[in-house]
N, C-alpha and C positions, 0 to 999 in steps of 0.2 A: 849426492854429488851436487855441488853448487857450480854455477856458471858465473864467471867474473868478467867484467868489462871495465874499461877506463875511457874517459872522455878523449875525444880527438879534436884538434883544431879544425875549423871550417876552412878547408883548403882554398876555396875560392876567395874568401874574405880575409883569411888570416886571423880569424877570431879565436881566442882562447878564453873560455869562460873563467872568470875570476871572482865573481860575487860570492860572498860567504854562503849563500843559500843554494848555490849550484852544486849538483851531485858530482863528486869526483871519482867515486868507486861504487860499484853495484855488484851484488851477488844474488843470484836467483836461488832461493832456498826451497825445501819441500813445503807442501801444503799451501801453495799460493802466497808465499811470503818473499819479501825482498829485504836484503840487508843493504843499507845505504850509508855512505860516508860523504859528508858535505865538505866543501873547500876549507872551512874553518876547523875541521876535525870532528864536528858534531856527527854522531852516528846512531843508528838504531834500526829497528825492524818495522817495515810497513806490511801489514797483513791484508791481503786482497781476497781472502777466502769468501767474503760476503758476495762476491760476484757470482758464486755458484748458486746462491738462493735468490738473487735479484730477479724480479719478474721482467723489468725493462731497464737496461743499463746502457742503451745507445751504443756508441762506438766500442764500449768495453765489453759488449756481448761476446765478441770473438775471443776474449780472454778466458771464457769458460773452457775452451779447448786448452788443456795443459800444454800442448806442444806450442801453441801460440803464446801463452803466458811466458813460457820458458825462453822465448826469444827477446825478452826485455833487453834493451841496449841503452846506451847513453848517446845523446846527440846534443852537443854544446851544453852539457850539464843538466839535461832534462831526460828523465826516464821515458823511453818511447817503445812502441811495438810496431811490427811490420804493417799492421792494418791502419796505421795513422793515429792510434790512441797515444796519448801522452799524459803525464801527471805533472801538474804545476809544482815545480821544485820549491818555490817560496812557501807554498802551503804545506808541503811535506816537511820542510825544514821547521816551520813553526810547531807543527804537531809533534814531531820527533824530538825537537829540542825541549818541549814542555813535558813529554811523557816517556821518552826513550823507546817507546813502541807506539804503534798507531794502527787501529783497526779501521781500514777504509770502508766506508759504507756507500752503497749504491742505492 
């Protein structure tokens, strides 16, 4: 079962992310993967499974807990997790646009 989320406007500032590299839709997939769609329609899969074998991955260490990883959400077009970890959407966009899938390395 995938979990889907959509971006929300920052209520305090009235900001709605519109840059083509901002994430507009996110689904959490099995095996530490995310399906992402960007504002310009570019879409693909980001594979985060390397977090499981990483010896030191800083703030991403908490993502080894599947329950934490599965709480991925969008905040102004950025994939975020409750522990404060986030993934640069411009970097994700470039990797996915070039390859349709991307194995994130830690």
